[in-house]
PyMOL Python script that loads the backbone (N, CA, C, O; Angstrom):
from pymol import cmd

cmd.read_pdbstr("""\
ATOM      1  N   MET A   1      51.734  37.143   1.893  1.00  0.00           N
ATOM      2  CA  MET A   1      50.749  36.508   1.032  1.00  0.00           C
ATOM      3  C   MET A   1      49.328  36.923   1.418  1.00  0.00           C
ATOM      4  O   MET A   1      48.489  37.177   0.553  1.00  0.00           O
ATOM      5  N   ASP A   2      49.068  36.989   2.740  1.00  0.00           N
ATOM      6  CA  ASP A   2      47.744  37.360   3.206  1.00  0.00           C
ATOM      7  C   ASP A   2      47.402  38.789   2.785  1.00  0.00           C
ATOM      8  O   ASP A   2      46.259  39.084   2.437  1.00  0.00           O
ATOM      9  N   ASN A   3      48.394  39.668   2.819  1.00  0.00           N
ATOM     10  CA  ASN A   3      48.194  41.057   2.412  1.00  0.00           C
ATOM     11  C   ASN A   3      47.910  41.148   0.913  1.00  0.00           C
ATOM     12  O   ASN A   3      47.081  41.952   0.487  1.00  0.00           O
ATOM     13  N   ASP A   4      48.592  40.330   0.114  1.00  0.00           N
ATOM     14  CA  ASP A   4      48.336  40.304  -1.326  1.00  0.00           C
ATOM     15  C   ASP A   4      46.918  39.819  -1.622  1.00  0.00           C
ATOM     16  O   ASP A   4      46.250  40.340  -2.515  1.00  0.00           O
ATOM     17  N   ASN A   5      46.469  38.827  -0.873  1.00  0.00           N
ATOM     18  CA  ASN A   5      45.107  38.313  -1.018  1.00  0.00           C
ATOM     19  C   ASN A   5      44.086  39.407  -0.721  1.00  0.00           C
ATOM     20  O   ASN A   5      43.080  39.538  -1.419  1.00  0.00           O
ATOM     21  N   LEU A   6      44.355  40.191   0.325  1.00  0.00           N
ATOM     22  CA  LEU A   6      43.459  41.277   0.702  1.00  0.00           C
ATOM     23  C   LEU A   6      43.401  42.331  -0.393  1.00  0.00           C
ATOM     24  O   LEU A   6      42.327  42.851  -0.695  1.00  0.00           O
ATOM     25  N   LYS A   7      44.537  42.648  -0.985  1.00  0.00           N
ATOM     26  CA  LYS A   7      44.573  43.650  -2.049  1.00  0.00           C
ATOM     27  C   LYS A   7      43.800  43.182  -3.277  1.00  0.00           C
ATOM     28  O   LYS A   7      43.188  43.994  -3.971  1.00  0.00           O
ATOM     29  N   GLU A   8      43.823  41.906  -3.544  1.00  0.00           N
ATOM     30  CA  GLU A   8      43.127  41.375  -4.712  1.00  0.00           C
ATOM     31  C   GLU A   8      41.619  41.307  -4.519  1.00  0.00           C
ATOM     32  O   GLU A   8      40.871  41.428  -5.490  1.00  0.00           O
ATOM     33  N   THR A   9      41.161  41.117  -3.299  1.00  0.00           N
ATOM     34  CA  THR A   9      39.735  40.861  -3.081  1.00  0.00           C
ATOM     35  C   THR A   9      38.992  41.996  -2.386  1.00  0.00           C
ATOM     36  O   THR A   9      37.804  41.844  -2.099  1.00  0.00           O
ATOM     37  N   TRP A  10      39.626  43.109  -2.106  1.00  0.00           N
ATOM     38  CA  TRP A  10      38.930  44.193  -1.398  1.00  0.00           C
ATOM     39  C   TRP A  10      37.737  44.695  -2.208  1.00  0.00           C
ATOM     40  O   TRP A  10      36.712  45.067  -1.637  1.00  0.00           O
ATOM     41  N   TRP A  11      37.863  44.706  -3.510  1.00  0.00           N
ATOM     42  CA  TRP A  11      36.804  45.246  -4.356  1.00  0.00           C
ATOM     43  C   TRP A  11      35.579  44.335  -4.384  1.00  0.00           C
ATOM     44  O   TRP A  11      34.470  44.797  -4.653  1.00  0.00           O
ATOM     45  N   LYS A  12      35.772  43.046  -4.109  1.00  0.00           N
ATOM     46  CA  LYS A  12      34.626  42.127  -4.092  1.00  0.00           C
ATOM     47  C   LYS A  12      33.675  42.474  -2.950  1.00  0.00           C
ATOM     48  O   LYS A  12      32.457  42.489  -3.131  1.00  0.00           O
ATOM     49  N   LEU A  13      34.236  42.752  -1.775  1.00  0.00           N
ATOM     50  CA  LEU A  13      33.403  43.136  -0.639  1.00  0.00           C
ATOM     51  C   LEU A  13      32.738  44.483  -0.900  1.00  0.00           C
ATOM     52  O   LEU A  13      31.566  44.670  -0.574  1.00  0.00           O
ATOM     53  N   ALA A  14      33.474  45.418  -1.482  1.00  0.00           N
ATOM     54  CA  ALA A  14      32.898  46.731  -1.800  1.00  0.00           C
ATOM     55  C   ALA A  14      31.748  46.597  -2.794  1.00  0.00           C
ATOM     56  O   ALA A  14      30.725  47.266  -2.653  1.00  0.00           O
ATOM     57  N   LEU A  15      31.909  45.751  -3.778  1.00  0.00           N
ATOM     58  CA  LEU A  15      30.851  45.528  -4.770  1.00  0.00           C
ATOM     59  C   LEU A  15      29.634  44.861  -4.133  1.00  0.00           C
ATOM     60  O   LEU A  15      28.495  45.178  -4.474  1.00  0.00           O
ATOM     61  N   GLN A  16      29.880  43.951  -3.221  1.00  0.00           N
ATOM     62  CA  GLN A  16      28.786  43.272  -2.528  1.00  0.00           C
ATOM     63  C   GLN A  16      27.990  44.268  -1.675  1.00  0.00           C
ATOM     64  O   GLN A  16      26.759  44.246  -1.683  1.00  0.00           O
ATOM     65  N   ILE A  17      28.684  45.128  -0.949  1.00  0.00           N
ATOM     66  CA  ILE A  17      28.009  46.141  -0.136  1.00  0.00           C
ATOM     67  C   ILE A  17      27.215  47.092  -1.028  1.00  0.00           C
ATOM     68  O   ILE A  17      26.058  47.399  -0.742  1.00  0.00           O
ATOM     69  N   PHE A  18      27.843  47.556  -2.110  1.00  0.00           N
ATOM     70  CA  PHE A  18      27.170  48.461  -3.041  1.00  0.00           C
ATOM     71  C   PHE A  18      25.907  47.823  -3.613  1.00  0.00           C
ATOM     72  O   PHE A  18      24.869  48.477  -3.714  1.00  0.00           O
ATOM     73  N   SER A  19      25.993  46.569  -3.980  1.00  0.00           N
ATOM     74  CA  SER A  19      24.841  45.873  -4.562  1.00  0.00           C
ATOM     75  C   SER A  19      23.695  45.760  -3.568  1.00  0.00           C
ATOM     76  O   SER A  19      22.541  46.017  -3.909  1.00  0.00           O
ATOM     77  N   GLN A  20      24.015  45.380  -2.351  1.00  0.00           N
ATOM     78  CA  GLN A  20      22.954  45.209  -1.360  1.00  0.00           C
ATOM     79  C   GLN A  20      22.304  46.538  -0.989  1.00  0.00           C
ATOM     80  O   GLN A  20      21.086  46.615  -0.833  1.00  0.00           O
ATOM     81  N   VAL A  21      23.111  47.577  -0.849  1.00  0.00           N
ATOM     82  CA  VAL A  21      22.547  48.891  -0.534  1.00  0.00           C
ATOM     83  C   VAL A  21      21.695  49.392  -1.699  1.00  0.00           C
ATOM     84  O   VAL A  21      20.639  49.987  -1.486  1.00  0.00           O
ATOM     85  N   SER A  22      22.148  49.155  -2.917  1.00  0.00           N
ATOM     86  CA  SER A  22      21.372  49.576  -4.092  1.00  0.00           C
ATOM     87  C   SER A  22      20.018  48.879  -4.145  1.00  0.00           C
ATOM     88  O   SER A  22      19.007  49.499  -4.474  1.00  0.00           O
ATOM     89  N   VAL A  23      20.002  47.602  -3.824  1.00  0.00           N
ATOM     90  CA  VAL A  23      18.733  46.865  -3.803  1.00  0.00           C
ATOM     91  C   VAL A  23      17.810  47.441  -2.738  1.00  0.00           C
ATOM     92  O   VAL A  23      16.605  47.557  -2.961  1.00  0.00           O
ATOM     93  N   TRP A  24      18.363  47.804  -1.576  1.00  0.00           N
ATOM     94  CA  TRP A  24      17.538  48.394  -0.521  1.00  0.00           C
ATOM     95  C   TRP A  24      16.973  49.748  -0.936  1.00  0.00           C
ATOM     96  O   TRP A  24      15.922  50.157  -0.442  1.00  0.00           O
ATOM     97  N   ILE A  25      17.654  50.440  -1.831  1.00  0.00           N
ATOM     98  CA  ILE A  25      17.138  51.723  -2.311  1.00  0.00           C
ATOM     99  C   ILE A  25      16.062  51.504  -3.371  1.00  0.00           C
ATOM    100  O   ILE A  25      14.990  52.104  -3.299  1.00  0.00           O
ATOM    101  N   VAL A  26      16.338  50.659  -4.341  1.00  0.00           N
ATOM    102  CA  VAL A  26      15.485  50.533  -5.523  1.00  0.00           C
ATOM    103  C   VAL A  26      14.233  49.692  -5.278  1.00  0.00           C
ATOM    104  O   VAL A  26      13.135  50.107  -5.647  1.00  0.00           O
ATOM    105  N   ALA A  27      14.378  48.533  -4.671  1.00  0.00           N
ATOM    106  CA  ALA A  27      13.259  47.586  -4.574  1.00  0.00           C
ATOM    107  C   ALA A  27      12.039  48.151  -3.838  1.00  0.00           C
ATOM    108  O   ALA A  27      10.941  48.110  -4.394  1.00  0.00           O
ATOM    109  N   PRO A  28      12.179  48.672  -2.620  1.00  0.00           N
ATOM    110  CA  PRO A  28      10.976  49.185  -1.948  1.00  0.00           C
ATOM    111  C   PRO A  28      10.324  50.359  -2.681  1.00  0.00           C
ATOM    112  O   PRO A  28       9.099  50.488  -2.689  1.00  0.00           O
ATOM    113  N   ILE A  29      11.140  51.206  -3.290  1.00  0.00           N
ATOM    114  CA  ILE A  29      10.584  52.356  -4.006  1.00  0.00           C
ATOM    115  C   ILE A  29       9.786  51.896  -5.231  1.00  0.00           C
ATOM    116  O   ILE A  29       8.686  52.390  -5.477  1.00  0.00           O
ATOM    117  N   LEU A  30      10.340  50.952  -5.997  1.00  0.00           N
ATOM    118  CA  LEU A  30       9.618  50.458  -7.176  1.00  0.00           C
ATOM    119  C   LEU A  30       8.307  49.782  -6.791  1.00  0.00           C
ATOM    120  O   LEU A  30       7.279  49.996  -7.433  1.00  0.00           O
ATOM    121  N   VAL A  31       8.348  48.969  -5.747  1.00  0.00           N
ATOM    122  CA  VAL A  31       7.123  48.307  -5.287  1.00  0.00           C
ATOM    123  C   VAL A  31       6.097  49.355  -4.863  1.00  0.00           C
ATOM    124  O   VAL A  31       4.918  49.242  -5.199  1.00  0.00           O
ATOM    125  N   ALA A  32       6.539  50.369  -4.130  1.00  0.00           N
ATOM    126  CA  ALA A  32       5.626  51.415  -3.661  1.00  0.00           C
ATOM    127  C   ALA A  32       5.025  52.201  -4.819  1.00  0.00           C
ATOM    128  O   ALA A  32       3.839  52.530  -4.803  1.00  0.00           O
ATOM    129  N   ILE A  33       5.840  52.500  -5.818  1.00  0.00           N
ATOM    130  CA  ILE A  33       5.339  53.267  -6.961  1.00  0.00           C
ATOM    131  C   ILE A  33       4.238  52.499  -7.689  1.00  0.00           C
ATOM    132  O   ILE A  33       3.147  53.024  -7.911  1.00  0.00           O
ATOM    133  N   PHE A  34       4.530  51.265  -8.055  1.00  0.00           N
ATOM    134  CA  PHE A  34       3.544  50.497  -8.823  1.00  0.00           C
ATOM    135  C   PHE A  34       2.320  50.123  -7.992  1.00  0.00           C
ATOM    136  O   PHE A  34       1.188  50.229  -8.464  1.00  0.00           O
ATOM    137  N   LEU A  35       2.545  49.690  -6.765  1.00  0.00           N
ATOM    138  CA  LEU A  35       1.421  49.325  -5.911  1.00  0.00           C
ATOM    139  C   LEU A  35       0.588  50.554  -5.553  1.00  0.00           C
ATOM    140  O   LEU A  35      -0.641  50.485  -5.529  1.00  0.00           O
ATOM    141  N   GLY A  36       1.246  51.667  -5.277  1.00  0.00           N
ATOM    142  CA  GLY A  36       0.530  52.897  -4.942  1.00  0.00           C
ATOM    143  C   GLY A  36      -0.332  53.395  -6.083  1.00  0.00           C
ATOM    144  O   GLY A  36      -1.479  53.787  -5.869  1.00  0.00           O
ATOM    145  N   LYS A  37       0.204  53.385  -7.294  1.00  0.00           N
ATOM    146  CA  LYS A  37      -0.585  53.822  -8.453  1.00  0.00           C
ATOM    147  C   LYS A  37      -1.770  52.881  -8.692  1.00  0.00           C
ATOM    148  O   LYS A  37      -2.881  53.325  -8.984  1.00  0.00           O
ATOM    149  N   TYR A  38      -1.515  51.585  -8.563  1.00  0.00           N
ATOM    150  CA  TYR A  38      -2.591  50.607  -8.765  1.00  0.00           C
ATOM    151  C   TYR A  38      -3.706  50.815  -7.736  1.00  0.00           C
ATOM    152  O   TYR A  38      -4.883  50.866  -8.093  1.00  0.00           O
ATOM    153  N   LEU A  39      -3.334  50.932  -6.469  1.00  0.00           N
ATOM    154  CA  LEU A  39      -4.346  51.090  -5.424  1.00  0.00           C
ATOM    155  C   LEU A  39      -5.083  52.416  -5.542  1.00  0.00           C
ATOM    156  O   LEU A  39      -6.287  52.480  -5.290  1.00  0.00           O
ATOM    157  N   ASP A  40      -4.377  53.469  -5.921  1.00  0.00           N
ATOM    158  CA  ASP A  40      -5.043  54.762  -6.122  1.00  0.00           C
ATOM    159  C   ASP A  40      -6.073  54.692  -7.242  1.00  0.00           C
ATOM    160  O   ASP A  40      -7.169  55.237  -7.113  1.00  0.00           O
ATOM    161  N   GLU A  41      -5.729  54.028  -8.334  1.00  0.00           N
ATOM    162  CA  GLU A  41      -6.688  53.881  -9.439  1.00  0.00           C
ATOM    163  C   GLU A  41      -7.873  53.016  -9.024  1.00  0.00           C
ATOM    164  O   GLU A  41      -9.017  53.300  -9.382  1.00  0.00           O
ATOM    165  N   ARG A  42      -7.592  51.974  -8.278  1.00  0.00           N
ATOM    166  CA  ARG A  42      -8.656  51.044  -7.886  1.00  0.00           C
ATOM    167  C   ARG A  42      -9.643  51.677  -6.899  1.00  0.00           C
ATOM    168  O   ARG A  42     -10.853  51.483  -7.016  1.00  0.00           O
ATOM    169  N   TYR A  43      -9.122  52.433  -5.929  1.00  0.00           N
ATOM    170  CA  TYR A  43      -9.985  52.984  -4.882  1.00  0.00           C
ATOM    171  C   TYR A  43     -10.279  54.475  -5.053  1.00  0.00           C
ATOM    172  O   TYR A  43     -10.996  55.054  -4.238  1.00  0.00           O
ATOM    173  N   GLY A  44      -9.736  55.107  -6.099  1.00  0.00           N
ATOM    174  CA  GLY A  44     -10.006  56.516  -6.351  1.00  0.00           C
ATOM    175  C   GLY A  44      -9.450  57.452  -5.297  1.00  0.00           C
ATOM    176  O   GLY A  44     -10.069  58.468  -4.979  1.00  0.00           O
ATOM    177  N   THR A  45      -8.309  57.127  -4.762  1.00  0.00           N
ATOM    178  CA  THR A  45      -7.709  57.932  -3.695  1.00  0.00           C
ATOM    179  C   THR A  45      -6.498  58.721  -4.182  1.00  0.00           C
ATOM    180  O   THR A  45      -5.621  59.074  -3.393  1.00  0.00           O
ATOM    181  N   ASN A  46      -6.456  58.990  -5.457  1.00  0.00           N
ATOM    182  CA  ASN A  46      -5.301  59.647  -6.075  1.00  0.00           C
ATOM    183  C   ASN A  46      -4.895  60.901  -5.323  1.00  0.00           C
ATOM    184  O   ASN A  46      -5.792  61.711  -5.090  1.00  0.00           O
ATOM    185  N   PRO A  47      -3.729  61.155  -4.935  1.00  0.00           N
ATOM    186  CA  PRO A  47      -2.465  60.434  -4.896  1.00  0.00           C
ATOM    187  C   PRO A  47      -2.110  59.910  -3.509  1.00  0.00           C
ATOM    188  O   PRO A  47      -0.942  59.614  -3.257  1.00  0.00           O
ATOM    189  N   TRP A  48      -3.073  59.784  -2.603  1.00  0.00           N
ATOM    190  CA  TRP A  48      -2.761  59.556  -1.198  1.00  0.00           C
ATOM    191  C   TRP A  48      -2.126  58.202  -0.907  1.00  0.00           C
ATOM    192  O   TRP A  48      -1.153  58.151  -0.153  1.00  0.00           O
ATOM    193  N   LEU A  49      -2.612  57.134  -1.450  1.00  0.00           N
ATOM    194  CA  LEU A  49      -1.983  55.831  -1.201  1.00  0.00           C
ATOM    195  C   LEU A  49      -0.596  55.765  -1.831  1.00  0.00           C
ATOM    196  O   LEU A  49       0.324  55.176  -1.263  1.00  0.00           O
ATOM    197  N   PHE A  50      -0.452  56.363  -2.992  1.00  0.00           N
ATOM    198  CA  PHE A  50       0.857  56.435  -3.649  1.00  0.00           C
ATOM    199  C   PHE A  50       1.856  57.152  -2.745  1.00  0.00           C
ATOM    200  O   PHE A  50       2.966  56.662  -2.535  1.00  0.00           O
ATOM    201  N   LEU A  51       1.469  58.305  -2.213  1.00  0.00           N
ATOM    202  CA  LEU A  51       2.371  59.068  -1.349  1.00  0.00           C
ATOM    203  C   LEU A  51       2.660  58.331  -0.041  1.00  0.00           C
ATOM    204  O   LEU A  51       3.796  58.327   0.434  1.00  0.00           O
ATOM    205  N   ALA A  52       1.641  57.714   0.537  1.00  0.00           N
ATOM    206  CA  ALA A  52       1.834  56.983   1.792  1.00  0.00           C
ATOM    207  C   ALA A  52       2.773  55.797   1.600  1.00  0.00           C
ATOM    208  O   ALA A  52       3.668  55.571   2.413  1.00  0.00           O
ATOM    209  N   LEU A  53       2.568  55.047   0.531  1.00  0.00           N
ATOM    210  CA  LEU A  53       3.430  53.893   0.276  1.00  0.00           C
ATOM    211  C   LEU A  53       4.855  54.318  -0.082  1.00  0.00           C
ATOM    212  O   LEU A  53       5.813  53.632   0.273  1.00  0.00           O
ATOM    213  N   THR A  54       4.996  55.434  -0.775  1.00  0.00           N
ATOM    214  CA  THR A  54       6.333  55.930  -1.092  1.00  0.00           C
ATOM    215  C   THR A  54       7.059  56.355   0.181  1.00  0.00           C
ATOM    216  O   THR A  54       8.251  56.087   0.334  1.00  0.00           O
ATOM    217  N   GLY A  55       6.352  57.011   1.089  1.00  0.00           N
ATOM    218  CA  GLY A  55       6.948  57.373   2.381  1.00  0.00           C
ATOM    219  C   GLY A  55       7.337  56.146   3.186  1.00  0.00           C
ATOM    220  O   GLY A  55       8.410  56.102   3.787  1.00  0.00           O
ATOM    221  N   LEU A  56       6.466  55.153   3.196  1.00  0.00           N
ATOM    222  CA  LEU A  56       6.765  53.901   3.891  1.00  0.00           C
ATOM    223  C   LEU A  56       7.972  53.204   3.264  1.00  0.00           C
ATOM    224  O   LEU A  56       8.809  52.645   3.973  1.00  0.00           O
ATOM    225  N   ALA A  57       8.055  53.238   1.949  1.00  0.00           N
ATOM    226  CA  ALA A  57       9.198  52.630   1.257  1.00  0.00           C
ATOM    227  C   ALA A  57      10.496  53.337   1.619  1.00  0.00           C
ATOM    228  O   ALA A  57      11.533  52.691   1.763  1.00  0.00           O
ATOM    229  N   PHE A  58      10.449  54.648   1.767  1.00  0.00           N
ATOM    230  CA  PHE A  58      11.630  55.402   2.175  1.00  0.00           C
ATOM    231  C   PHE A  58      12.093  54.971   3.561  1.00  0.00           C
ATOM    232  O   PHE A  58      13.288  54.795   3.795  1.00  0.00           O
ATOM    233  N   ILE A  59      11.148  54.802   4.476  1.00  0.00           N
ATOM    234  CA  ILE A  59      11.489  54.367   5.833  1.00  0.00           C
ATOM    235  C   ILE A  59      12.063  52.953   5.809  1.00  0.00           C
ATOM    236  O   ILE A  59      13.065  52.682   6.471  1.00  0.00           O
ATOM    237  N   ILE A  60      11.445  52.060   5.062  1.00  0.00           N
ATOM    238  CA  ILE A  60      11.944  50.685   4.942  1.00  0.00           C
ATOM    239  C   ILE A  60      13.342  50.677   4.341  1.00  0.00           C
ATOM    240  O   ILE A  60      14.214  49.944   4.808  1.00  0.00           O
ATOM    241  N   SER A  61      13.560  51.482   3.314  1.00  0.00           N
ATOM    242  CA  SER A  61      14.885  51.566   2.687  1.00  0.00           C
ATOM    243  C   SER A  61      15.927  52.059   3.678  1.00  0.00           C
ATOM    244  O   SER A  61      17.036  51.529   3.737  1.00  0.00           O
ATOM    245  N   SER A  62      15.573  53.065   4.450  1.00  0.00           N
ATOM    246  CA  SER A  62      16.517  53.618   5.422  1.00  0.00           C
ATOM    247  C   SER A  62      16.923  52.572   6.454  1.00  0.00           C
ATOM    248  O   SER A  62      18.108  52.409   6.743  1.00  0.00           O
ATOM    249  N   PHE A  63      15.944  51.866   7.009  1.00  0.00           N
ATOM    250  CA  PHE A  63      16.255  50.828   7.988  1.00  0.00           C
ATOM    251  C   PHE A  63      17.076  49.700   7.367  1.00  0.00           C
ATOM    252  O   PHE A  63      18.009  49.197   7.991  1.00  0.00           O
ATOM    253  N   GLY A  64      16.739  49.308   6.161  1.00  0.00           N
ATOM    254  CA  GLY A  64      17.482  48.246   5.489  1.00  0.00           C
ATOM    255  C   GLY A  64      18.922  48.627   5.218  1.00  0.00           C
ATOM    256  O   GLY A  64      19.827  47.810   5.391  1.00  0.00           O
ATOM    257  N   ILE A  65      19.142  49.856   4.797  1.00  0.00           N
ATOM    258  CA  ILE A  65      20.505  50.324   4.531  1.00  0.00           C
ATOM    259  C   ILE A  65      21.311  50.366   5.817  1.00  0.00           C
ATOM    260  O   ILE A  65      22.452  49.904   5.850  1.00  0.00           O
ATOM    261  N   VAL A  66      20.729  50.916   6.880  1.00  0.00           N
ATOM    262  CA  VAL A  66      21.439  50.985   8.162  1.00  0.00           C
ATOM    263  C   VAL A  66      21.767  49.585   8.659  1.00  0.00           C
ATOM    264  O   VAL A  66      22.874  49.342   9.138  1.00  0.00           O
ATOM    265  N   ARG A  67      20.824  48.669   8.551  1.00  0.00           N
ATOM    266  CA  ARG A  67      21.045  47.285   9.003  1.00  0.00           C
ATOM    267  C   ARG A  67      22.163  46.615   8.205  1.00  0.00           C
ATOM    268  O   ARG A  67      23.025  45.949   8.779  1.00  0.00           O
ATOM    269  N   THR A  68      22.149  46.788   6.889  1.00  0.00           N
ATOM    270  CA  THR A  68      23.166  46.179   6.035  1.00  0.00           C
ATOM    271  C   THR A  68      24.544  46.749   6.320  1.00  0.00           C
ATOM    272  O   THR A  68      25.511  46.001   6.466  1.00  0.00           O
ATOM    273  N   VAL A  69      24.637  48.056   6.399  1.00  0.00           N
ATOM    274  CA  VAL A  69      25.934  48.695   6.631  1.00  0.00           C
ATOM    275  C   VAL A  69      26.456  48.353   8.023  1.00  0.00           C
ATOM    276  O   VAL A  69      27.653  48.116   8.189  1.00  0.00           O
ATOM    277  N   THR A  70      25.583  48.325   9.019  1.00  0.00           N
ATOM    278  CA  THR A  70      26.000  47.963  10.377  1.00  0.00           C
ATOM    279  C   THR A  70      26.540  46.538  10.418  1.00  0.00           C
ATOM    280  O   THR A  70      27.536  46.264  11.087  1.00  0.00           O
ATOM    281  N   ARG A  71      25.886  45.642   9.707  1.00  0.00           N
ATOM    282  CA  ARG A  71      26.339  44.251   9.652  1.00  0.00           C
ATOM    283  C   ARG A  71      27.739  44.156   9.040  1.00  0.00           C
ATOM    284  O   ARG A  71      28.596  43.432   9.548  1.00  0.00           O
ATOM    285  N   TYR A  72      27.965  44.883   7.956  1.00  0.00           N
ATOM    286  CA  TYR A  72      29.281  44.845   7.318  1.00  0.00           C
ATOM    287  C   TYR A  72      30.349  45.516   8.172  1.00  0.00           C
ATOM    288  O   TYR A  72      31.493  45.063   8.195  1.00  0.00           O
ATOM    289  N   ILE A  73      29.997  46.578   8.868  1.00  0.00           N
ATOM    290  CA  ILE A  73      30.966  47.237   9.741  1.00  0.00           C
ATOM    291  C   ILE A  73      31.392  46.290  10.850  1.00  0.00           C
ATOM    292  O   ILE A  73      32.582  46.180  11.142  1.00  0.00           O
ATOM    293  N   SER A  74      30.439  45.604  11.474  1.00  0.00           N
ATOM    294  CA  SER A  74      30.803  44.672  12.549  1.00  0.00           C
ATOM    295  C   SER A  74      31.614  43.504  12.001  1.00  0.00           C
ATOM    296  O   SER A  74      32.526  43.014  12.667  1.00  0.00           O
ATOM    297  N   ARG A  75      31.287  43.056  10.794  1.00  0.00           N
ATOM    298  CA  ARG A  75      32.067  41.977  10.168  1.00  0.00           C
ATOM    299  C   ARG A  75      33.508  42.420   9.925  1.00  0.00           C
ATOM    300  O   ARG A  75      34.445  41.672  10.204  1.00  0.00           O
ATOM    301  N   LEU A  76      33.681  43.626   9.410  1.00  0.00           N
ATOM    302  CA  LEU A  76      35.030  44.137   9.161  1.00  0.00           C
ATOM    303  C   LEU A  76      35.799  44.347  10.458  1.00  0.00           C
ATOM    304  O   LEU A  76      37.002  44.090  10.513  1.00  0.00           O
ATOM    305  N   GLU A  77      35.111  44.815  11.509  1.00  0.00           N
ATOM    306  CA  GLU A  77      35.770  44.989  12.804  1.00  0.00           C
ATOM    307  C   GLU A  77      36.219  43.648  13.370  1.00  0.00           C
ATOM    308  O   GLU A  77      37.314  43.550  13.922  1.00  0.00           O
ATOM    309  N   LYS A  78      35.385  42.607  13.241  1.00  0.00           N
ATOM    310  CA  LYS A  78      35.768  41.282  13.726  1.00  0.00           C
ATOM    311  C   LYS A  78      36.976  40.757  12.970  1.00  0.00           C
ATOM    312  O   LYS A  78      37.892  40.191  13.567  1.00  0.00           O
ATOM    313  N   GLU A  79      36.978  40.946  11.644  1.00  0.00           N
ATOM    314  CA  GLU A  79      38.120  40.499  10.845  1.00  0.00           C
ATOM    315  C   GLU A  79      39.379  41.267  11.221  1.00  0.00           C
ATOM    316  O   GLU A  79      40.462  40.689  11.306  1.00  0.00           O
ATOM    317  N   GLN A  80      39.236  42.566  11.445  1.00  0.00           N
ATOM    318  CA  GLN A  80      40.389  43.388  11.812  1.00  0.00           C
ATOM    319  C   GLN A  80      40.909  42.988  13.191  1.00  0.00           C
ATOM    320  O   GLN A  80      42.120  42.896  13.388  1.00  0.00           O
ATOM    321  N   ASN A  81      40.008  42.751  14.148  1.00  0.00           N
ATOM    322  CA  ASN A  81      40.428  42.329  15.483  1.00  0.00           C
ATOM    323  C   ASN A  81      41.081  40.960  15.446  1.00  0.00           C
ATOM    324  O   ASN A  81      42.034  40.710  16.185  1.00  0.00           O
ATOM    325  N   GLY A  82      40.590  40.079  14.609  1.00  0.00           N
ATOM    326  CA  GLY A  82      41.192  38.755  14.470  1.00  0.00           C
ATOM    327  C   GLY A  82      42.593  38.838  13.910  1.00  0.00           C
ATOM    328  O   GLY A  82      43.466  38.072  14.317  1.00  0.00           O
ATOM    329  N   LYS A  83      42.824  39.745  12.992  1.00  0.00           N
ATOM    330  CA  LYS A  83      44.157  39.908  12.408  1.00  0.00           C
ATOM    331  C   LYS A  83      45.121  40.521  13.402  1.00  0.00           C
ATOM    332  O   LYS A  83      46.288  40.132  13.439  1.00  0.00           O
ATOM    333  N   THR A  84      44.662  41.479  14.219  1.00  0.00           N
ATOM    334  CA  THR A  84      45.562  42.091  15.195  1.00  0.00           C
ATOM    335  C   THR A  84      45.879  41.113  16.315  1.00  0.00           C
ATOM    336  O   THR A  84      46.983  41.140  16.859  1.00  0.00           O
ATOM    337  N   ASP A  85      44.923  40.242  16.674  1.00  0.00           N
ATOM    338  CA  ASP A  85      45.184  39.240  17.705  1.00  0.00           C
ATOM    339  C   ASP A  85      46.209  38.218  17.225  1.00  0.00           C
ATOM    340  O   ASP A  85      47.053  37.784  18.010  1.00  0.00           O
ATOM    341  N   ARG A  86      46.155  37.831  15.977  1.00  0.00           N
ATOM    342  CA  ARG A  86      47.100  36.857  15.432  1.00  0.00           C
ATOM    343  C   ARG A  86      48.504  37.431  15.298  1.00  0.00           C
ATOM    344  O   ARG A  86      49.490  36.699  15.385  1.00  0.00           O
ATOM    345  N   SER A  87      48.592  38.737  15.086  1.00  0.00           N
ATOM    346  CA  SER A  87      49.910  39.331  14.876  1.00  0.00           C
ATOM    347  C   SER A  87      50.655  39.564  16.175  1.00  0.00           C
ATOM    348  O   SER A  87      51.849  39.863  16.143  1.00  0.00           O
ATOM    349  N   LYS A  88      49.996  39.438  17.318  1.00  0.00           N
ATOM    350  CA  LYS A  88      50.661  39.669  18.618  1.00  0.00           C
ATOM    351  C   LYS A  88      51.507  38.504  19.029  1.00  0.00           C
ATOM    352  O   LYS A  88      52.129  38.537  20.090  1.00  0.00           O
TER     353      LYS A  88
END
""", "prot")
cmd.dss("prot")
cmd.show_as("cartoon", "prot")
cmd.util.cbc("prot")
cmd.orient("prot")
């Protein structure tokens, strides 16, 4: 029964991981694009603030993705270790 439950719900965890990683990719980049263009127009620094904020957004996205994936990997390892301990 436990194995059937796992087969039915594996895609939910995959969808959750995909969603969170996608947000880490899209959100910082969109904020950087709009904020960078606004600040460049306001201060006449075209395109330097836009480029700097886009680079910063890339770094933030990278750290966020690594953090999210690492968290899920450790969660899956704990679940896997718990299942192997129970089966002994």
